[in-house]
C-alpha positions in Angstrom: 16.6 -4.1 193.8 19.2 -2.7 191.9 19.4 -2.4 188.3 22.5 -4.8 188.2 20.5 -7.5 189.8 17.9 -7.0 187.3 19.9 -7.3 184.3 21.3 -10.3 185.6 17.8 -11.6 185.9 17.3 -10.8 182.5 20.2 -12.3 181.1 19.9 -15.9 183.2 16.2 -15.9 182.1 16.6 -15.4 178.8 18.8 -18.8 178.6 15.5 -20.5 178.9 14.2 -19.3 175.5 17.5 -21.0 174.6 16.8 -24.3 176.3 12.8 -24.4 174.9 14.2 -26.3 172.3 15.7 -28.7 174.6 11.9 -29.5 175.5 12.6 -27.6 178.7 9.3 -25.5 180.1 10.0 -22.3 182.2 9.3 -24.0 185.4 11.6 -26.8 185.0 13.9 -23.9 183.9 13.6 -22.4 187.4 14.3 -26.1 188.5 17.3 -26.5 186.8 18.5 -23.1 187.9 18.2 -23.9 191.7 20.7 -26.9 191.3 23.1 -25.0 189.2 23.0 -21.7 191.4 23.3 -23.5 195.0 26.3 -25.8 193.5 27.9 -21.7 192.8 26.8 -20.0 195.3 28.0 -23.3 197.9 31.9 -22.1 195.7 31.4 -18.7 196.3 30.3 -17.9 199.6 32.9 -20.9 201.0 30.4 -23.3 202.3 31.6 -25.9 199.8 32.2 -28.3 202.9 28.2 -29.4 202.8 29.1 -30.6 199.4 30.7 -34.2 199.3 34.1 -33.9 197.2 34.2 -34.5 194.2 30.6 -33.4 193.5 31.1 -29.6 193.8 31.1 -26.6 191.2 34.4 -27.0 189.4 34.3 -30.7 189.2 31.1 -29.8 187.0 32.5 -26.6 185.3 35.6 -29.2 183.9 33.9 -31.2 181.8 31.9 -31.6 178.9 29.5 -33.2 176.2 28.4 -36.7 177.1 31.1 -36.9 179.9 29.0 -33.7 181.4 25.1 -35.1 181.2 26.4 -38.3 182.9 28.2 -36.5 185.3 25.3 -34.4 186.0 22.8 -36.8 186.4 24.8 -38.6 188.8 25.7 -35.6 191.0 21.7 -35.0 191.3 21.1 -38.4 192.7 24.3 -38.2 195.0 23.6 -35.3 196.6 19.7 -36.0 196.9 20.8 -39.2 199.1 24.2 -38.7 200.2 23.8 -34.7 201.2 23.3 -33.2 204.6 20.5 -30.9 205.9 18.8 -28.7 203.9 21.5 -29.6 201.1 19.9 -33.2 200.4 16.5 -31.3 201.1 17.0 -29.3 197.9 18.4 -32.3 195.9 15.5 -35.0 196.8 14.4 -36.7 193.7 16.2 -34.5 191.8 16.3 -35.0 187.7 17.3 -32.9 184.6 14.7 -32.2 182.0 18.0 -31.8 179.7 18.7 -33.8 177.0 21.2 -31.7 175.1 25.0 -31.2 176.4 25.3 -28.0 174.7 22.5 -26.9 176.6 23.8 -27.4 179.8 27.4 -26.4 179.4 25.8 -23.0 178.5 24.1 -22.7 181.4 27.0 -23.5 183.6 29.3 -21.2 181.3 26.6 -18.0 181.3 26.7 -18.3 185.1 30.0 -18.6 185.6 30.7 -15.7 183.6 28.6 -13.4 185.7 30.0 -11.7 188.8 27.1 -10.8 190.9 28.8 -13.1 194.1 30.8 -10.1 195.2 28.4 -8.1 195.7 26.4 -8.2 199.2 24.4 -11.2 200.0 21.2 -10.1 200.1 21.6 -9.4 195.8 21.4 -13.4 195.5 18.3 -13.3 197.1 17.0 -10.2 195.2 17.8 -12.3 192.1 16.2 -15.4 192.7 12.9 -13.3 193.7 13.3 -11.9 190.6 13.5 -14.8 188.7 10.8 -16.4 190.5 9.0 -13.4 189.5 9.8 -14.1 186.3 8.3 -17.4 186.0 5.0 -16.1 187.3 4.5 -13.3 184.7 4.7 -16.5 182.3 1.2 -17.4 181.6 2.3 -21.1 180.2 4.4 -21.7 183.0 1.5 -21.8 185.5 3.0 -20.7 188.4 1.3 -18.0 188.9 -0.8 -20.0 191.3 1.8 -20.4 193.9 3.3 -17.0 193.5 1.8 -14.4 195.8 2.8 -10.4 194.2 5.8 -9.1 196.2 3.7 -5.5 196.4 1.4 -7.1 197.6 3.2 -8.9 200.6 5.4 -5.9 201.3 2.4 -3.9 202.1 0.8 -6.6 204.3 4.0 -7.2 206.2 4.3 -3.6 207.0 0.6 -3.1 208.4 1.0 -6.4 210.6 4.3 -5.0 212.2 6.4 -8.8 213.0 8.6 -8.0 215.7 11.9 -9.7 216.8 11.2 -12.5 218.8 7.8 -13.7 217.3 7.2 -16.8 215.5 5.8 -16.5 211.8 4.2 -19.2 210.0 3.0 -19.7 206.5 1.4 -22.9 206.2 1.3 -22.5 202.5 4.5 -21.6 201.8 4.7 -21.2 198.1 8.1 -19.6 197.2 8.2 -18.4 200.6 7.5 -14.8 200.0 6.1 -14.0 202.7 8.5 -15.4 205.2 11.4 -13.5 203.3 9.6 -10.2 203.7 9.0 -10.8 206.9 13.0 -11.4 207.6 13.6 -8.3 205.8 11.1 -6.3 207.7 12.4 -7.2 210.9 16.1 -7.2 209.3 15.1 -3.2 208.5 14.0 -2.1 212.1 17.0 -3.7 214.1 20.0 -2.7 211.6 20.2 -6.1 209.8 19.3 -8.2 213.7 22.8 -6.1 214.9 21.1 -3.9 217.9 19.8 -7.6 218.9 21.3 -10.0 222.0 23.0 -12.7 220.3 20.2 -15.0 221.5 17.5 -13.1 219.7 19.7 -13.0 216.8 20.1 -16.7 216.6 16.5 -17.1 217.4 15.3 -15.0 214.5 18.1 -17.2 211.8 17.0 -20.6 212.9 13.4 -20.4 214.9 11.4 -17.2 213.7 10.1 -18.6 210.4 8.6 -21.9 209.3 6.0 -22.9 207.4 4.8 -26.1 205.4 4.1 -26.9 201.3 2.7 -29.5 199.5 4.1 -29.3 196.0 7.9 -31.4 196.3 9.2 -28.5 193.4 7.8 -25.6 195.1 9.0 -26.8 198.6 12.6 -26.8 196.9 12.4 -22.9 195.6 11.4 -21.8 198.7 13.6 -24.0 200.6 16.4 -22.3 197.9 15.0 -18.7 198.5 15.5 -18.9 202.3 19.1 -20.3 202.1 19.7 -17.2 199.7 18.3 -14.9 202.3 20.1 -16.6 205.3 17.2 -18.2 207.3 17.2 -21.8 208.7 13.9 -22.2 209.9 12.3 -25.2 209.2 10.3 -25.5 205.8 8.5 -28.3 205.8 7.0 -30.5 202.9 3.9 -32.2 204.0 0.3 -31.2 204.2 -1.3 -28.3 206.3 -4.7 -29.7 206.2 -3.2 -33.3 206.6 -2.2 -34.6 210.5 1.2 -33.0 209.5 0.0 -29.6 209.9 -1.7 -30.4 213.4 1.5 -30.2 214.7 2.5 -27.2 213.6 3.3 -24.9 216.6 1.1 -21.7 217.2 2.2 -18.6 216.2 2.5 -15.0 216.8 2.0 -14.0 213.0 0.6 -15.9 210.4 0.8 -15.0 206.7 -0.5 -16.5 203.7 -2.1 -17.0 200.4 -3.5 -20.6 200.6 -4.1 -22.5 197.3 -7.5 -22.0 196.0 -10.2 -25.2 195.2 -11.4 -27.8 196.8 -9.5 -31.0 197.8 -8.2 -33.1 195.3 -10.7 -35.9 194.4 -13.4 -34.4 196.6 -12.2 -35.5 200.2 -12.1 -33.6 202.8 -9.1 -32.2 205.2 -7.9 -35.3 206.7 -7.3 -33.3 210.6 -9.3 -34.6 213.1 -9.2 -31.5 215.0 -11.2 -29.4 212.8 -14.3 -28.6 214.6 -16.0 -27.9 210.8 -14.9 -30.8 208.4 -15.2 -29.0 204.3 -13.6 -29.7 201.0 -12.7 -26.1 200.7 -9.2 -25.7 201.6 -9.6 -22.1 201.8 -12.2 -22.9 204.4 -10.1 -25.8 205.7 -7.0 -23.1 206.1 -8.4 -20.5 207.7 -9.6 -23.2 210.0 -6.0 -23.6 211.0 -4.8 -20.0 210.4 -7.5 -18.5 213.4 -6.9 -21.5 215.7 -3.3 -22.0 215.4 -1.8 -18.4 216.6 -1.5 -17.8 220.0 -3.7 -15.3 222.0 -3.0 -11.5 220.6 -1.4 -13.5 217.8 -2.1 -11.4 214.3 -2.8 -13.0 211.1 -3.2 -11.7 207.6 -4.8 -14.0 205.1 -5.4 -14.1 201.2 -8.8 -15.7 200.1 -11.1 -15.4 197.1 -14.2 -13.9 197.3 -16.3 -17.5 198.2 -15.3 -17.6 201.9 -16.5 -14.2 202.3 -20.5 -15.7 200.9 -20.5 -19.3 200.8 -23.6 -21.3 202.8 -23.5 -23.9 205.0 -20.0 -24.9 206.6 -19.0 -21.6 205.7 -21.2 -19.8 207.7 -20.4 -21.3 210.7 -16.5 -21.0 210.4 -17.0 -17.2 209.3 -19.3 -16.6 212.6 -16.5 -18.9 214.6 -13.7 -16.9 213.1 -15.2 -13.6 214.2 -16.0 -15.2 218.0 -12.7 -16.1 218.7 -10.5 -13.5 216.6 -11.4 -9.8 215.9 -11.9 -9.6 212.3 -11.1 -6.2 211.9 -10.4 -5.5 208.3 -10.6 -6.9 205.0 -9.2 -5.6 201.8 -11.0 -6.4 198.6 -8.4 -6.8 196.2 -8.6 -5.5 192.4 -8.5 -8.0 189.7 -5.9 -9.4 187.4 -3.4 -9.8 190.5 -4.2 -13.7 190.4 -4.7 -14.3 186.5 -3.7 -17.8 186.7 -7.0 -18.5 188.5 -8.9 -16.0 187.0 -10.3 -15.4 191.0 -11.4 -12.0 193.0 -9.8 -12.1 196.1 -9.5 -10.5 199.3 -7.2 -10.1 202.4 -8.6 -10.7 205.8 -7.0 -9.4 208.8 -7.5 -10.6 212.9 -6.4 -10.5 215.6 -7.1 -13.7 218.1 -8.9 -12.9 221.3 -7.7 -14.4 224.8 -11.6 -16.1 225.1 -13.8 -17.7 222.3 -16.7 -15.6 222.2 -17.8 -12.2 220.4 -14.1 -10.5 219.8 -15.6 -9.0 216.7 -17.6 -6.0 216.9 -17.4 -4.7 213.6 -15.4 -5.1 210.4 -13.9 -2.8 208.3 -13.8 -3.3 204.4 -11.6 -1.3 202.1 -12.5 -1.7 198.5 -9.5 -1.7 196.2 -11.5 -3.5 193.3 -14.1 -1.3 192.2 -13.1 1.2 189.3 -9.7 -0.1 189.7 -7.5 -0.7 186.8 -7.5 -4.5 186.1 -3.7 -5.4 186.1 -1.7 -7.5 184.8 1.4 -6.8 182.2 0.3 -3.6 180.9 -0.5 -1.9 184.2 1.6 -3.6 187.0 0.8 -3.8 190.4 3.1 -1.6 192.3 3.2 -0.8 196.1 2.3 2.5 195.7 -1.2 1.3 194.7 -1.5 0.5 198.3 -0.5 3.5 199.9 -4.0 5.1 200.2 -4.8 2.3 201.9 -2.5 1.6 204.1 -2.9 5.3 205.1 -6.9 4.2 206.0 -5.5 1.3 207.6 -3.4 3.3 210.6 -0.5 2.4 212.1 -1.4 -0.1 215.0 -1.3 -4.0 213.5 -4.2 -4.9 215.1 -6.5 -2.4 213.3 -7.3 0.2 216.6 -6.0 3.0 214.7 -8.3 6.0 214.7 -10.4 5.3 211.7 -12.7 7.3 209.2 -15.3 6.0 207.7 -16.3 7.2 204.2 -19.6 6.6 203.2 -21.3 5.1 200.0 -19.2 7.3 197.6 -15.5 6.4 199.4 -14.0 3.2 199.9 -13.3 2.5 203.3 -16.3 1.7 205.0 -17.3 -0.1 208.7 -19.7 -2.6 209.5 -21.1 -3.7 213.1 -21.3 -7.1 214.0 -25.3 -6.8 214.4 -25.9 -5.9 210.8 -23.5 -8.6 210.0 -25.4 -11.1 211.9 -28.3 -9.9 210.1 -26.8 -10.5 206.6 -26.2 -14.2 208.0 -22.2 -13.4 208.2 -22.1 -12.8 204.9 -18.8 -10.5 204.2 -19.6 -10.2 200.4 -20.2 -6.2 200.3 -20.1 -3.7 197.6 -21.2 -0.2 197.7 -19.4 1.8 195.3 -21.1 2.2 191.7 -19.2 0.2 189.1 -18.3 2.5 186.3 -16.6 0.5 184.1 -20.3 -0.7 183.2 -20.7 2.4 181.0 -17.0 2.0 180.5 -17.0 -1.3 178.0 -14.1 -0.8 176.3 -11.9 -0.5 179.4 -11.4 -4.5 179.3 -8.9 -6.6 181.1 -6.3 -8.0 178.8 -7.2 -11.2 177.0 -5.1 -13.5 179.0 -6.8 -12.5 182.0 -10.1 -12.9 180.3 -9.6 -15.7 179.5 -7.6 -17.4 183.1 -10.9 -15.7 184.6 -13.1 -17.9 182.7 -10.7 -21.1 183.0 -10.6 -20.1 186.8 -15.1 -20.3 187.0 -14.7 -23.6 184.6 -12.2 -25.5 186.8 -14.1 -24.5 190.3 -17.2 -26.0 189.1 -16.1 -28.8 187.7 -14.3 -29.5 191.2 -17.6 -28.6 192.9 -19.1 -30.9 190.4 -16.4 -33.7 191.3 -16.7 -32.8 194.9 -20.7 -33.1 195.0 -20.4 -36.7 192.9 -17.8 -37.9 195.6 -20.3 -37.1 198.1 -23.8 -38.6 196.3 -21.4 -42.0 195.9 -20.9 -42.3 199.1 -24.4 -41.7 200.0 -25.2 -44.8 197.5 -22.7 -46.9 198.7 -24.1 -46.4 202.6 
C-alpha cells in the first residue's frame, strides 16, 4: 500500500472522531463511508449510468443544511429500491446514522477534495482495505470478529496458490478479504489477467469468486470491497449453515475464517445434508468446507482450538475429514491475532480425495504460538512473521513438498495416522516448552487479556444456553 493511500485513509478515518459527537459509532461511520464513496467513485470512474439521474454525487454535493440531510435520507431509500444489480444490493435497507447536516457536509467536502481517483484503480481498493483494517483495530467497534488480518490471508493464499480457471469460495465471507487476496494473487501471476484468453478473463472477473455472508452490514462492506477491486462474483447474503448454503456450488479452492461460537439460540445448523448435526458453528462450517470441495480441491480454514479436541461429534467430524481429505498441515497461530474474540486459533490445510476413505496418512503441525510475541497494537502482525513457516510448508499447495521433522526442539513436527487414532483423533498437540512461564513480566496487552477473558465467558454462556435448550427439548418430549 502506498504512503499516499495510507495518508488519505488516515484523513478519512480522522473524520470519525468528529462524528462521534453526533452519536455515530466506528462501524456506522464505515457503513456511511460506503454510501458516499460509492457515489463519488461512480462519478470519477464514469459509471454513473448505474445510478438514476437526480440521485448522483453532484446532486448531493450541491445541497446544504436540512435540504442536504432530507435529500440524502431519501437517496439511500431510493437507491435501495430503484437501483439495479449491485447498486441495489449495496444500498439495500440503507439508512444514515447522522443527525447533524454539518457533519454530513463535512464528509462530502472531505471526500470531494481528495485527489485519489486519478490513481490506479487498485488504489481505491487499497484505501478501502485500509479503512476496514482501521475499523477492525478499534476494539470498541467489535469489528475484529469478522476481519481476518491481511498478513495472515496473504500467507495462506500464497501457499494455496489459486490458479486461473479455478472456482474459489468463501462461505463465511466477512468483508471479502480472502477473495480479494486470491484475485490479487492470480492477477500477479498473469500480468493483471492480460496473459489469459478473453474467455478466461471473463471467468475470472464474473465467475471465479463467490461466497456467502450472514450479516447484512458486513455483506454490504464485502460488496463494496469487491466492486473496488473489479470483482463481479456472486457474493450472496444468507446463511451457509441453512438451506442456502447447501446450494453453493462445489469449489476448487475454499478459503475462509468462519465465525466462532455456537449457533444462536442453541439451535443447530438447519441443513439436512450434514452427516453430523452440531450446534458448534466451526464444526458445522468444517463439514460444509470439506464436503464442498471438488475432488483434488484445496482448502485453508481458520478455526479455534476447540475444533482440534472437542469430544463426541467433534471426534466424528475430524475422523470424517481425515478420511475424505488429506489433512496435511496445521498451523497453530500465535495469540492476539483475533483479540476481539479472545480465542486461540489454527489454520487447517487439506486437499479433497477422490474417494471417502483413509486419505490422511500423516499430519504436519507447525507451532507458531509457543514462545512467540503476543501480537496487538504494540507488536503488529506482519507478513515476515510467516516466512519461516512458509519455507517449511514448501512450494506445493497440496502439502506434498519434501519436509523435515524438526523434533521436540523444533516448531515443525509430523504425526502419523496411527498415533492420531490412538489419541481418539485429538489434534491438539504441543511439545515445545513454554518459556513465558518463566517470564511473567512478558504479558499480553491489557485489552488482549480482557478480550480473552470475555471470549471464554461468552463461549461458556453459549454452551450453557445450548445445553439448556437441549434439556428443555428433552423435558418437553
